[in-house]
C-alpha positions in Angstrom: -59.8 -51.7 -14.6 -62.6 -54.2 -14.7 -62.8 -54.4 -10.9 -62.8 -50.6 -10.7 -65.6 -50.4 -13.2 -67.7 -52.9 -11.1 -67.0 -51.0 -7.9 -68.0 -47.8 -9.6 -71.3 -49.2 -10.8 -72.1 -50.7 -7.4 -71.1 -47.6 -5.4 -73.1 -45.2 -7.6 -76.4 -46.6 -6.2 -75.7 -45.7 -2.6 -72.5 -43.6 -2.6 -73.2 -41.7 0.6 -73.6 -45.0 2.5 -70.7 -46.9 1.1 -68.2 -44.1 0.7 -66.0 -45.4 3.5 -66.0 -48.9 1.9 -65.1 -47.3 -1.4 -62.0 -45.6 0.2 -60.8 -49.0 1.6 -61.5 -50.7 -1.7 -59.6 -48.1 -3.7 -56.7 -48.2 -1.3 -56.4 -51.9 -1.7 -56.8 -51.8 -5.5 -54.0 -49.2 -5.7 -51.5 -51.5 -4.1 -52.5 -54.5 -6.2 -52.7 -52.6 -9.6 -49.7 -53.2 -11.9 -50.2 -50.0 -13.7 -52.7 -47.2 -14.2 -54.6 -45.2 -11.6 -58.2 -46.1 -12.2 -58.8 -46.7 -8.5 -57.6 -43.2 -7.7 -59.7 -41.7 -10.5 -62.7 -43.5 -9.1 -62.2 -42.1 -5.7 -61.6 -38.5 -7.0 -64.9 -38.8 -8.9 -66.7 -39.9 -5.7 -65.1 -37.1 -3.6 -66.7 -34.5 -5.9 -70.2 -36.0 -5.4 -70.4 -36.6 -1.6 -70.2 -34.6 1.5 -67.1 -35.8 3.4 -68.0 -36.8 6.9 -65.4 -36.8 9.7 -65.1 -40.6 9.8 -64.6 -40.6 6.0 -61.9 -38.0 6.3 -60.0 -40.0 8.9 -60.2 -43.1 6.7 -59.1 -41.1 3.7 -56.1 -39.7 5.5 -55.1 -43.2 6.5 -55.1 -44.4 2.9 -53.5 -41.3 1.3 -50.0 -42.7 0.9 -51.2 -45.9 -0.6 -53.5 -44.1 -3.0 -50.8 -41.9 -4.6 -47.7 -44.0 -4.3 -49.0 -47.1 -6.0 -48.7 -48.6 -8.5 -45.0 -47.7 -8.4 -43.4 -45.9 -11.3 -39.9 -45.0 -12.4 -40.9 -41.5 -13.4 -41.5 -39.4 -10.3 -44.0 -37.2 -12.1 -46.6 -40.0 -12.3 -47.1 -40.5 -8.5 -46.8 -36.7 -7.9 -49.5 -36.1 -10.5 -51.7 -38.7 -8.6 -51.0 -37.0 -5.2 -51.7 -33.5 -6.4 -54.8 -34.4 -8.3 -56.2 -36.1 -5.2 -55.2 -33.2 -2.9 -56.9 -30.8 -5.2 -60.1 -32.8 -5.2 -60.1 -33.0 -1.4 -59.3 -29.3 -0.9 -62.3 -28.5 -3.0 -64.5 -30.5 -0.8 -63.3 -29.6 2.7 -62.8 -26.4 4.7 -59.2 -25.2 4.2 -57.2 -23.8 7.1 -53.7 -24.0 8.4 -54.5 -26.9 10.7 -56.3 -29.0 8.1 -53.8 -28.3 5.4 -50.9 -29.4 7.7 -52.9 -32.5 8.6 -53.4 -33.5 4.9 -49.7 -32.8 4.2 -48.7 -35.0 7.2 -51.0 -37.8 6.0 -49.7 -37.7 2.4 -46.0 -37.3 3.4 -44.6 -33.9 4.3 -41.7 -34.0 2.0 -44.0 -34.9 -0.9 -46.9 -32.6 -0.3 -46.3 -29.6 2.0 -45.4 -27.3 -0.8 -48.6 -28.2 -2.8 -50.9 -27.8 0.2 -49.5 -24.3 0.8 -50.1 -23.5 -2.9 -53.7 -24.9 -2.7 -54.4 -22.8 0.4 -53.3 -19.7 -1.5 -55.5 -20.7 -4.5 -58.5 -21.5 -2.2 -58.3 -18.2 -0.4 -58.0 -16.3 -3.7 -61.3 -17.8 -4.8 -63.1 -16.7 -1.7 -65.3 -13.7 -2.3 -65.2 -12.7 1.4 -61.8 -13.2 2.9 -61.7 -14.7 6.4 -60.9 -12.0 8.9 -60.1 -12.5 12.6 -62.8 -11.7 15.0 -62.4 -8.3 16.7 -62.0 -8.2 20.4 -64.9 -6.6 22.2 -63.9 -3.5 24.0 -65.7 -1.6 26.6 -67.5 1.5 25.4 -66.0 4.7 26.5 -68.0 7.6 27.7 -66.1 9.9 25.3 -67.4 9.2 21.8 -64.6 11.2 20.2 -61.8 9.1 21.7 -63.8 6.0 20.7 -63.9 7.1 17.1 -60.1 7.8 17.2 -59.4 4.3 18.6 -61.5 2.7 15.9 -59.8 4.7 13.2 -56.3 3.7 14.5 -57.4 0.1 14.7 -58.6 0.2 11.2 -55.3 1.6 10.0 -53.1 -0.8 12.0 -55.1 -4.0 11.4 -53.4 -6.5 9.1 -54.9 -7.0 5.7 -56.4 -10.2 4.6 -53.4 -10.9 2.4 -51.0 -10.4 5.4 -53.1 -12.7 7.5 -53.0 -15.3 4.7 -49.2 -15.0 4.4 -48.9 -15.4 8.2 -50.9 -18.7 8.0 -48.9 -20.2 5.2 -45.6 -19.1 6.7 -46.5 -20.9 9.9 -47.3 -24.0 7.9 -43.9 -23.8 6.2 -42.1 -23.4 9.5 -44.1 -25.9 11.5 -42.1 -28.9 10.2 -38.5 -30.0 10.8 -35.7 -27.8 9.3 -34.7 -30.3 6.7 -38.3 -30.7 5.5 -39.0 -27.0 5.5 -36.0 -26.2 3.2 -36.9 -29.1 1.0 -40.4 -27.8 0.8 -39.0 -24.3 0.1 -37.2 -25.6 -2.9 -40.1 -27.6 -4.2 -42.5 -24.7 -3.6 -40.4 -22.5 -5.9 -40.6 -25.3 -8.5 -44.4 -25.2 -8.1 -44.4 -21.5 -8.7 -42.2 -21.9 -11.9 -44.7 -24.5 -13.2 -47.6 -22.2 -12.3 -46.0 -19.3 -14.2 -45.1 -21.4 -17.2 -48.7 -22.6 -17.5 -49.9 -19.0 -17.3 -47.6 -18.2 -20.2 -49.0 -21.3 -22.1 -45.9 -23.3 -21.9 -44.8 -26.4 -20.0 -41.8 -27.3 -17.8 -40.4 -30.8 -17.3 -41.9 -30.8 -13.8 -45.2 -29.2 -14.9 -47.0 -32.2 -13.2 -46.4 -30.5 -9.9 -49.3 -28.1 -10.7 -52.3 -29.8 -12.3 -53.9 -27.8 -15.1 -57.3 -27.8 -13.4 -55.8 -25.9 -10.4 -54.7 -22.9 -12.4 -57.8 -23.0 -14.5 -59.9 -21.9 -11.5 -58.4 -18.4 -11.5 -58.3 -15.6 -14.0 -55.1 -13.9 -15.0 -55.0 -11.2 -12.4 -55.8 -13.7 -9.6 -53.1 -16.1 -11.0 -50.5 -13.3 -10.8 -51.7 -12.5 -7.3 -51.2 -16.1 -6.2 -47.8 -16.1 -7.8 -46.9 -12.9 -6.1 -48.1 -14.2 -2.7 -45.9 -17.3 -3.2 -42.9 -15.2 -3.9 -43.6 -13.0 -0.9 -43.8 -16.2 1.3 -40.4 -17.4 0.0 -38.8 -14.0 0.5 -40.1 -13.8 4.1 -38.9 -17.3 4.8 -35.4 -16.6 3.5 -35.1 -13.3 5.3 -36.2 -14.7 8.7 -34.6 -18.1 8.6 -31.7 -17.7 6.2 -30.0 -20.7 4.7 -28.8 -23.8 6.7 -25.1 -24.2 7.5 -22.7 -26.6 5.9 -24.5 -26.6 2.5 -21.2 -26.7 0.7 -20.1 -29.9 2.5 -23.0 -31.9 1.1 -22.4 -34.2 -1.9 -24.7 -33.0 -4.6 -25.3 -34.3 -8.1 -27.3 -31.6 -10.0 -27.7 -33.8 -13.1 -30.4 -35.8 -11.4 -34.0 -34.7 -10.5 -34.8 -33.9 -7.0 -36.0 -36.8 -4.8 -39.3 -35.7 -3.3 -40.2 -38.6 -1.0 -37.1 -39.8 0.8 -34.4 -37.8 2.5 -31.0 -38.3 1.1 -27.6 -36.7 1.6 -27.4 -33.4 -0.2 -31.1 -33.2 -0.7 -31.3 -29.7 1.0 -28.6 -28.3 -1.2 -30.2 -29.9 -4.3 -33.6 -28.6 -3.3 -32.2 -25.0 -3.0 -30.4 -25.4 -6.4 -33.6 -26.5 -8.1 -35.4 -23.6 -6.3 -32.9 -21.1 -7.6 -33.3 -22.4 -11.1 -37.1 -22.2 -10.8 -36.9 -18.7 -9.6 -34.7 -17.7 -12.5 -37.2 -19.3 -14.9 -40.0 -17.3 -13.4 -38.0 -14.1 -13.8 -37.2 -15.0 -17.4 -40.8 -15.7 -18.2 -41.9 -12.4 -16.7 -39.3 -10.4 -18.6 -39.3 -12.1 -22.0 -42.8 -10.8 -22.8 -43.5 -8.4 -20.0 -47.1 -7.4 -19.3 -48.1 -4.1 -17.8 -50.9 -5.0 -15.5 -50.4 -3.9 -11.9 -50.4 -7.5 -10.6 -47.8 -8.7 -13.1 -45.5 -5.6 -12.7 -45.6 -6.1 -8.9 -45.0 -9.8 -9.2 -42.0 -9.2 -11.5 -40.4 -6.8 -9.1 -40.9 -9.2 -6.2 -39.4 -12.1 -8.2 -36.3 -10.1 -9.1 -35.8 -9.0 -5.5 -36.1 -12.6 -4.2 -33.7 -13.8 -7.0 -31.1 -11.3 -6.0 -31.5 -12.1 -2.3 -31.1 -15.9 -2.8 -28.2 -15.5 -5.2 -26.5 -13.1 -2.9 -27.0 -15.4 0.1 -25.6 -18.4 -1.7 -22.6 -16.5 -3.2 -21.5 -15.0 0.0 -22.0 -17.9 2.4 -22.2 -21.0 0.2 -20.2 -20.4 -3.0 -20.0 -24.1 -3.9 -23.7 -24.5 -3.8 -24.1 -21.2 -5.7 -22.0 -22.4 -8.6 -23.7 -25.8 -8.6 -27.1 -24.0 -8.8 -25.7 -21.9 -11.7 -24.7 -25.1 -13.5 -28.3 -26.3 -13.1 -29.8 -22.9 -14.1 -27.6 -22.5 -17.2 -28.1 -26.1 -18.3 -24.5 -27.1 -18.3 -23.9 -30.4 -19.9 -23.4 -33.1 -17.4 -24.4 -30.8 -14.5 -28.1 -30.5 -15.3 -30.9 -33.1 -16.1 -31.5 -33.8 -19.7 -34.3 -31.7 -21.0 -37.5 -32.8 -22.6 -37.8 -31.9 -26.3 -41.4 -30.8 -25.8 -40.9 -28.5 -22.9 -40.0 -24.8 -22.4 -36.4 -25.6 -21.7 -36.0 -27.0 -25.2 -36.9 -23.7 -26.9 -33.7 -22.0 -27.9 -35.1 -18.5 -27.8 -36.2 -18.9 -24.2 -33.1 -20.8 -23.1 -30.9 -17.9 -24.5 -33.0 -15.3 -22.7 -33.0 -17.4 -19.5 -29.2 -17.8 -19.6 -28.7 -14.1 -20.2 -30.9 -13.2 -17.2 -29.1 -15.8 -15.0 -25.7 -14.5 -15.9 -26.7 -10.9 -15.3 -28.1 -11.7 -11.8 -25.1 -14.0 -11.0 -22.6 -11.3 -11.9 -24.3 -8.9 -9.6 -24.3 -11.5 -6.8 -20.6 -12.1 -7.2 -20.0 -8.4 -7.2 -21.9 -8.0 -4.0 -19.8 -10.8 -2.5 -16.6 -8.9 -3.3 -18.0 -5.9 -1.4 -19.0 -8.0 1.6 -16.1 -10.4 2.1 -12.6 -11.3 1.0 -11.6 -14.3 -1.1 -11.7 -17.6 0.6 -9.3 -20.3 -0.6 -11.5 -23.1 0.8 -14.5 -21.7 -1.1 -12.5 -21.4 -4.3 -11.4 -25.0 -4.1 -14.9 -26.3 -3.3 -16.4 -24.6 -6.3 -13.6 -25.2 -8.8 -15.2 -28.0 -10.8 -18.5 -26.2 -11.2 -16.7 -23.0 -12.2 -14.7 -24.7 -14.8 -17.8 -26.3 -16.3 -19.6 -23.0 -16.3 -16.7 -21.1 -18.1 -16.5 -23.7 -20.8 -20.2 -23.8 -21.3 -20.5 -20.0 -21.6 -17.5 -19.8 -23.9 -18.9 -22.4 -26.2 -22.6 -21.3 -26.2 -22.7 -17.5 -25.7 -19.5 -15.8 -26.9 -20.6 -15.6 -30.5 -23.7 -14.4 -32.2 -25.9 -11.9 -30.4 -23.8 -9.0 -29.2 -26.2 -8.0 -26.4 -26.0 -11.5 -25.0 -22.3 -11.6 -25.5 -21.8 -8.5 -23.3 -23.7 -10.1 -20.4 -21.6 -13.2 -20.8 -18.3 -11.3 -20.6 -19.5 -9.4 -17.6 -20.4 -12.8 -15.9 -17.0 -14.3 -16.8 -15.3 -11.1 -15.5 -16.9 -11.7 -12.1 -16.0 -15.4 -12.0 -12.4 -14.5 -12.8 -12.4 -12.0 -10.0 -13.6 -14.7 -7.7 -10.7 -17.0 -8.4 -8.2 -18.1 -11.0 -9.3 -20.6 -13.6 -7.4 -22.6 -16.2 -10.5 -22.4 -18.4 -10.3 -18.6 -18.5 -6.9 -19.0 -20.2 -7.7 -21.9 -22.5 -11.2 -20.9 -23.5 -12.1 -17.3 -22.6 -8.9 -15.5 -23.6 -8.7 -16.8 -27.2 -12.4 -16.0 -27.6 -11.7 -12.5 -26.4 -8.9 -12.1 -28.9 -11.1 -13.4 -31.8 -14.0 -11.1 -30.9 -11.8 -8.0 -30.6 -10.0 -8.8 -33.8 -13.4 -9.1 -35.6 -14.2 -5.4 -34.9 -12.2 -4.3 -38.0 -14.9 -2.0 -39.2 -16.9 0.5 -37.2 -18.9 -1.8 -34.8 -22.6 -1.1 -34.1 -23.7 0.1 -30.6 -24.4 -3.5 -29.3 -21.0 -4.7 -30.5 -19.2 -1.7 -28.9 -20.9 -2.3 -25.5 -20.0 -6.0 -25.7 -16.4 -5.1 -26.5 -16.3 -2.8 -23.4 -17.3 -5.8 -21.2 -14.8 -8.0 -23.1 -12.0 -5.6 -22.4 -13.0 -5.4 -18.7 -12.8 -9.2 -18.5 -9.4 -9.3 -20.3 -8.1 -6.8 -17.8 -9.2 -9.0 -14.9 -7.8 -12.1 -16.5 -4.4 -10.4 -17.0 -4.3 -9.4 -13.3 -5.6 -12.7 -12.0 -3.4 -15.0 -14.2 -0.3 -12.8 -14.2 2.5 -14.6 -16.0 0.2 -17.5 -16.6 -1.2 -15.6 -19.5 2.0 -15.9 -21.5 1.0 -18.9 -23.6 -1.9 -16.8 -25.0 -0.2 -13.4 -25.0 -0.2 -13.0 -28.7 -3.9 -13.9 -28.9 -4.9 -10.9 -27.0 -2.2 -8.2 -27.2 -2.3 -7.7 -30.9 -6.1 -7.4 -31.2 -6.1 -4.8 -28.3 -3.3 -2.7 -30.0 -5.1 -2.9 -33.4 -8.4 -1.9 -31.9 -6.7 1.0 -30.0 -5.3 2.3 -33.2 -8.6 2.0 -35.0 -10.3 4.0 -32.2 -7.7 6.8 -32.8 -8.6 6.8 -36.5 -12.4 6.6 -35.9 -14.6 9.6 -35.6 -17.1 7.9 -33.2 -17.8 10.0 -30.2 -20.7 8.1 -28.6 -20.6 7.2 -24.9 -20.1 3.5 -25.6 -17.2 4.3 -28.0 -15.5 6.4 -25.4 -16.0 3.7 -22.8 -14.5 1.2 -25.2 -11.5 3.4 -25.7 -10.9 3.7 -22.0 -11.3 0.0 -21.4 -8.9 -0.9 -24.2 -6.2 1.4 -22.6 -6.9 -0.1 -19.2 -6.4 -3.6 -20.6 -3.2 -2.6 -22.2 -2.1 -1.0 -19.0 -2.8 -4.3 -17.2 -0.5 -6.1 -19.7 2.2 -3.5 -19.0 2.0 -4.0 -15.2 1.7 -7.8 -15.3 3.9 -9.0 -18.1 5.8 -5.9 -19.2 9.1 -7.8 -19.3 7.9 -9.8 -22.3 6.2 -7.1 -24.4 9.3 -6.3 -26.5 7.6 -7.4 -29.8 4.8 -5.0 -29.2 6.5 -1.9 -27.7 6.7 -0.1 -31.0 2.9 -0.4 -31.4 2.4 0.7 -27.8 4.4 3.9 -28.5 2.3 4.5 -31.6 -0.9 4.3 -29.5 0.3 6.6 -26.7 1.9 9.2 -28.9 -1.1 9.8 -31.2 -2.9 13.2 -30.8 -6.1 13.0 -28.8 -8.6 15.0 -26.8 -7.6 16.2 -23.4 -9.6 13.4 -21.7 -8.0 10.7 -23.8 -4.6 12.3 -23.4 -4.9 11.7 -19.6 -5.6 8.0 -20.3 -2.8 7.8 -22.7 -0.4 9.4 -20.3 -1.5 6.8 -17.6 -0.7 4.0 -20.1 2.6 5.6 -20.9 3.4 5.8 -17.1 2.5 2.1 -16.8 4.9 1.3 -19.7 7.7 3.1 -17.8 6.9 1.3 -14.6 6.2 -2.2 -16.0 8.7 -2.6 -18.9 12.4 -2.9 -18.1 14.0 0.4 -18.9 16.7 -1.1 -21.2 14.0 -2.6 -23.4 11.8 0.5 -23.4 14.7 2.9 -24.0 15.8 0.8 -26.9 12.3 1.1 -28.5 12.0 4.8 -27.7 15.4 5.4 -29.4 14.2 3.4 -32.4 11.1 5.5 -32.6 13.0 8.8 -32.4 13.4 9.5 -36.1 12.5 12.5 -38.2 8.7 12.2 -38.3 8.5 14.9 -41.0 10.0 12.7 -43.6 6.7 10.8 -43.7 4.7 12.9 -46.1 1.5 11.3 -44.8 2.0 12.4 -41.2 0.3 15.6 -40.2 2.6 18.3 -38.9 0.8 18.7 -35.6 0.7 14.9 -35.2 4.4 14.6 -35.8 5.3 17.3 -33.3 3.0 15.8 -30.6 4.7 12.5 -31.2 8.1 14.0 -30.7 7.0 15.9 -27.6 5.7 12.7 -26.0 8.8 10.7 -26.9 10.8 13.4 -25.1 8.8 12.7 -21.9 9.7 9.0 -22.2 13.4 9.9 -22.1 12.8 12.1 -19.1 10.8 9.5 -17.1 13.4 6.8 -17.8 16.3 9.1 -16.9 14.6 10.3 -13.7 14.4 6.7 -12.5 17.8 5.6 -14.0 20.9 4.9 -12.1 24.4 6.3 -13.0 25.4 2.8 -14.2 22.4 2.5 -16.4 23.0 6.0 -18.0 26.7 5.2 -18.5 25.9 2.0 -20.3 23.3 3.5 -22.6 24.6 6.4 -24.7 21.5 8.2 -26.0 23.3 11.2 -27.5 22.5 10.1 -31.1 18.9 9.8 -30.2 18.9 13.2 -28.5 20.5 14.8 -31.5 17.7 13.3 -33.7 15.2 14.7 -31.2 16.8 18.2 -31.4 16.7 17.9 -35.2 12.9 17.6 -35.1 12.8 21.3 -34.4 14.5 22.2 -37.7 12.5 19.6 -39.6 9.2 21.0 -38.2 10.2 24.5 -39.4 11.1 23.2 -42.8 7.8 21.3 -43.1 5.8 24.4 -41.9 7.5 26.7 -44.4 6.5 24.4 -47.3 2.9 25.6 -46.9 3.1 28.9 -44.9 5.0 32.1 -44.4 7.9 32.4 -42.0 6.3 35.2 -40.0 3.4 32.8 -39.1 5.8 30.6 -37.2 5.7 32.4 -33.8 1.9 32.1 -33.7 1.1 28.8 -35.3 4.2 26.7 -34.8 6.5 28.1 -32.1 3.5 29.1 -29.9 5.4 31.4 -27.6 4.6 31.1 -23.9 6.5 33.9 -22.0 5.5 32.4 -18.7 6.8 28.9 -19.6 9.6 27.8 -17.3 12.4 25.5 -18.0 11.7 21.8 -17.3 14.1 20.9 -14.5 14.2 18.3 -11.7 11.9 20.4 -9.5 9.2 20.2 -12.2 9.3 16.4 -12.8 6.6 15.6 -10.3 4.2 18.0 -12.0 5.2 17.1 -15.6 2.1 16.0 -17.4 1.1 15.6 -21.0 -1.8 18.0 -20.6 0.8 20.7 -20.0 3.7 19.8 -22.4 2.4 17.3 -24.9 -1.3 18.0 -25.5 -0.9 20.5 -28.3 1.9 20.8 -30.9 4.4 23.5 -29.8 7.9 24.1 -31.1 8.9 25.9 -27.9 7.7 23.0 -25.7 9.5 20.5 -27.9 12.8 22.5 -27.5 12.3 22.7 -23.7 11.7 19.0 -23.5 14.7 18.2 -25.6 16.9 20.5 -23.5 15.6 18.8 -20.3 16.5 15.4 -21.7 20.0 16.5 -22.5 20.5 18.1 -19.1 19.2 15.1 -17.3 21.5 12.8 -19.2 24.5 14.9 -18.6 23.9 14.9 -14.8 25.0 11.2 -14.8 28.3 11.8 -16.6 31.7 12.8 -15.5 32.9 16.4 -16.3 35.0 15.2 -19.3 32.2 13.2 -20.7 29.8 16.2 -20.3 32.3 18.4 -22.2 32.4 15.9 -25.0 28.6 15.8 -25.2 28.3 19.6 -25.2 30.9 19.8 -28.0 28.8 17.3 -30.1 25.6 19.4 -29.6 27.5 22.6 -30.6 28.9 20.9 -33.7 25.4 19.7 -34.6 23.9 23.2 -34.2 26.7 24.9 -36.2 26.3 22.6 -39.2 29.0 23.3 -41.7 29.9 26.7 -40.2 32.5 27.4 -37.5 30.0 29.4 -35.4 26.3 29.6 -34.8 24.4 31.4 -37.6 27.6 32.4 -39.2 26.2 32.5 -42.7 25.9 35.8 -44.5 23.0 37.7 -43.1 20.7 37.0 -46.0 21.6 33.3 -46.1 20.7 32.3 -42.6 18.1 29.6 -42.8 15.1 29.2 -40.5 16.2 25.7 -39.8 19.5 26.9 -38.5 17.7 29.3 -36.2 15.6 26.5 -34.9 18.7 24.5 -34.1 20.1 27.4 -32.2 17.0 27.6 -30.1 17.2 23.9 -29.3 20.8 24.3 -28.3 20.2 27.2 -26.0 17.3 25.4 -24.3 19.7 22.5 -23.6 22.5 24.8 -22.3 20.2 26.9 -20.2 18.6 23.8 -18.6 21.9 22.3 -17.9 23.2 25.5 -16.3 20.2 25.5 -13.9 20.5 21.8 -13.1 24.3 21.9 -12.5 25.1 25.2 -10.9 28.7 26.3 -11.6 28.9 24.3 -14.8 28.3 27.4 -16.9 31.6 29.1 -15.8 33.6 25.8 -16.0 32.4 24.4 -19.3 29.5 26.2 -21.0 30.9 29.7 -21.4 34.4 28.6 -22.6 32.8 26.2 -25.1 29.9 28.3 -26.4 31.1 31.9 -26.0 31.8 32.6 -29.6 28.6 30.9 -30.7 26.5 33.0 -28.4 28.2 36.1 -29.7 27.7 35.1 -33.3 24.0 34.3 -32.6 23.4 37.7 -31.0 25.1 39.5 -33.9 23.0 37.5 -36.4 19.8 38.4 -34.5 20.8 42.1 -34.5 21.6 42.1 -38.2 18.4 40.4 -39.2 16.2 42.6 -37.0 17.7 45.8 -38.6 17.4 44.4 -42.1 13.7 43.6 -41.5 13.2 47.1 -40.1 14.7 48.7 -43.1 12.6 46.6 -45.5 9.3 47.4 -43.7 9.9 51.1 -43.2 8.2 53.5 -45.6 10.5 54.0 -48.6 11.2 57.8 -47.9 12.5 57.1 -44.4 14.8 54.2 -45.2 18.0 56.3 -45.7 17.8 58.4 -42.6 15.6 56.1 -40.4 14.0 59.3 -39.2 10.3 60.0 -38.7 7.7 59.6 -36.0 7.8 56.8 -33.4 4.7 55.2 -34.8 6.1 55.0 -38.3 9.1 53.0 -37.0 7.3 50.3 -34.9 7.6 47.7 -37.7 9.2 44.8 -35.9 6.3 43.6 -33.7 4.9 41.7 -36.6 8.3 40.6 -38.0 9.8 38.9 -35.0 10.5 35.3 -36.1 13.8 33.9 -34.9 15.8 37.1 -34.4 13.7 37.8 -31.3 13.6 34.2 -30.1 17.4 33.6 -30.6 18.2 36.9 -28.8 15.9 36.0 -25.9 17.4 32.5 -25.6 21.0 33.8 -25.6 20.3 36.7 -23.2 18.4 34.5 -20.8 21.3 32.0 -20.7 23.9 34.8 -20.2 21.8 36.4 -17.4 21.7 33.1 -15.6 25.4 32.4 -16.2 26.6 35.8 -15.1 24.6 35.5 -11.8 26.3 32.2 -11.1 29.8 33.6 -12.0 32.6 34.2 -9.5 34.1 37.6 -8.8 37.5 36.3 -7.6 39.9 33.5 -8.3 40.7 31.9 -11.7 37.1 31.9 -12.8 37.0 35.6 -12.6 39.4 35.8 -15.5 37.1 33.6 -17.6 34.1 35.8 -16.8 36.1 38.9 -17.7 37.1 37.5 -21.1 33.5 36.3 -21.8 32.1 39.6 -20.8 34.5 41.5 -23.0 33.6 39.3 -26.0 29.9 39.5 -25.4 29.6 43.1 -24.4 29.3 44.6 -27.9 26.7 42.0 -29.2 24.6 42.4 -26.1 24.6 46.2 -26.2 23.8 46.2 -29.9 20.5 44.4 -29.3 19.3 47.6 -27.7 19.1 49.1 -31.2 16.0 47.1 -32.0 13.9 48.9 -29.4 13.7 51.8 -31.8 11.4 49.6 -34.0 9.2 48.1 -31.3 6.0 49.5 -29.8 6.5 50.3 -26.1 3.5 48.4 -24.9 4.1 45.4 -27.3 4.7 41.9 -25.8 7.9 41.6 -27.9 9.3 44.9 -26.4 8.3 43.9 -22.9 9.9 40.5 -23.1 13.1 41.8 -24.5 13.3 44.7 -22.0 12.8 42.3 -19.1 15.5 40.0 -20.4 18.0 42.9 -20.8 17.2 44.2 -17.3 17.9 40.7 -15.9 21.2 40.6 -17.8 22.4 44.1 -16.6 21.1 44.1 -13.1 23.7 43.9 -10.4 
């Protein structure tokens, strides 16, 4: 320092004359100095005072490396600060162009200074009031002044702007060096821009020394954003035109160390690009954390996001190992990123959280783009395994609790990583976190928590598919929370878009469990059935039906059938269960029997006797009527409970492909429940031998008769509505079986059920006439005479007599059409016909009390015509 002070005093007397000697002296003092940079400061002070002659410039270039490299320092920021301060002083004193800037970069060391000379050139041009424009070529004047004006106008429109010319110059500077140096400069240049942006936002980065404060102080805010935007445009153009070098993933890279800026080492290009990506993410985070609305800033923010997406997409598609290394660096993964400085921006928790969220969002999009572009690559998966494991553990530890908005981004990011490849950390870290989070949503979650839960369920679905049976050690951690949440959604009244999305994602995640590990879901099957059998809107019913179908496809039928049988109980014994809910549950359980039986083998059906369960299913009809009558009148049953559908067909094998819950299990309907029960019984009987079928039919008949010897054989005033409902369930089963097994009616059904059908028809006739007498005006009861209109009293009094009559007549019409006119069977038909003739004919008596154009009359007339037609 004393020598420098003496030199300063001596040179100040005649600085212009002895400037060259001062350069030599400062160069020598820099090498000899043990510490400090007083020689360099002395030279910078002199540069600002003198006019630099060509010979001085040559001498200065020759001493550049000694001036900034010495004295040596362990911290790379110290020599870089010397270099950049010196270059800044020089660029203020000389004319700046592409050629001179490259010359100064070469003299200082291209790897150490090319990035900063480009930045200085952008700053210098931004300060110029009159931008340098290329000289126009002189053209010969035309004789036609109109064409000449047109040419001038076209030239003005097509001429490049001053900014385009500037970007051309700096682009040529960046591409004028060797490929290894240009990619290194590309990465360092992005670090320069990050330091520039942080200083604009009054903060500091660990590498803030790359941009001296006095450089940015020269420009106002708009000009600073313009320079930043120009730098981003330069980087985008370079990446678009030159792409990324090959073999990046084969380089050995340690992202926990700072980038070496002076000497080329193995992996330096990959490391430079990793630091460049982190710097770009920091710029984007700074511009979005407190976004300004000036035109320059808005444009700069958009350009930065575009470049970030381009660089991430390029790395993820072509260099996944480098991509995940760069993410480790950007997210600050412990052991994979340099230790931060407590006084810098990267130590501020609020900014780090925002930065991580933005990085994960952009990375998730890049990985999704990769899936759309190329298939999985085993080599890429292996090369990035270590980095991916570190990222997963870091995200699970840092971001899967607390702020729900940030949590949703984290789950989306983990989802894409899981789609990229399997990972043990997803099982050990992410899956338990997912279960804990979903279990915490016991009460109605807020909007942010709901959206986070949607992303979480998406990730769980991906993990289940990716890990397959590998998920078994953590199966309990995730299955129970999903089922609990699915049942809470059913009970919730939320109808927001996010709540609907959550419901759909929960069902998809449960479906993934069915498809992947259905064979081990036995402890949870009862809860699965509770979820799918719950009443819901039409849209949700379709999702529930899809889950039910996945249960049938993924769970072994012996396990599922056992649970369905266990669930087939009288739901009306539960006083807390709504009538409609109980009926829908029974209707949907019926479809499970059908789906299982359709795919079953004869051996499976023979080894699983489901008759007790089917009888309980049939019994739901009578229980539903009994529960309904506790609060309503019997004549309301056809409209509110039975819900007659004249056009409804039997559910047979030909309808199985089109069988959907929206048709048969969306709304509570006693008629549909009886049709479904009949279809289950018929389907089961198709697997049995004739003797076994006869035994099963006899059991159903005994069940329907109750304590009587025939159907509805009680005295006419004592026939219960429950008995009538049982009769309807029986006739649905017999009719469906007759359709499925043609010829069975004459062999088994008619001989076994002849007397029951006759008894049921007589009971229907008796009850109909009794109701007619009760509803007729008192004066006409004895004679049943009077006008036609006065007698039309049964249209509103049609419960069970009409339904039983229709069921019996429909069965007989089908059976008679299948009957034989010759052989031994002809005798059976003759005996049946003789026994059933009088009950069938007596039904015609009720037409006297029906309106001609009434639906009841039309249905009964059509049924009779079918029975008596040839």
